[in-house]
Residue, then its C-alpha position, 0 to 999 in steps of 0.5 A: m313972646i308966644h306966636l299961637s301959629s305953630p309949624l306943626p298940624n293941629v294934632e285936635t284938628e286931626e284928631i276930629l278929622l279921623e273921628e269923622l272917618l271911623d264914622l263913616d259906618a255910623h248911621d242915625l235911627i230916625v223917629f217920625n212923628d204921626d197923629v195916633n202916639t202920645f209924647n208919654h208913649v213915644a217917651n216911654v218907648l224911647v226909654k226902654v229901646c234906646r236906654h234914654t233919660r227921661e229926659q232925653a226921652e221929653q226932649c226928643t218927643l218935643i222934637i220929633h212933635y213939632k221939625g216931623k222928626c228926630a236922630v233919637k240914636k247913632g250907630s251901626q245898623e247891626e246897633l240900630k236894626p233891632m232897635c228899629e224895629a222894637i220901636l216899630d214893633a211899638g206902633i211908631q214910624a221910624t227908620i235907619v239912615 
C-alpha cells in the first residue's frame, strides 16, 4: 500500500511560496467606478491600454460598477505606470497599489 504522506517536502507548495516571494514587486492597477464614464468607454480603454480581450474588459467593467473598483492588471510599478496614466488621460479614475 502506498501512503500519501511522504517525508519529502511538497514541491508544489514550495513552488507556490517561491512565486509569492518573487511577486513582492507585483502591484495592482485599480480602476474605480464613477457616474461619468459609460461601460463601453471603460471597456474600450481596457482593451486598448491593458490589452484585455473584449470579454475581460466587459467583466472588469461589471465588477467596477457593482463593487466600486477592480484590479484590472498586475505587474511591476514600471509596467503599470504608463497604463495608469493612459487610463487617467481617458478620464477614468485609477491608481496603482
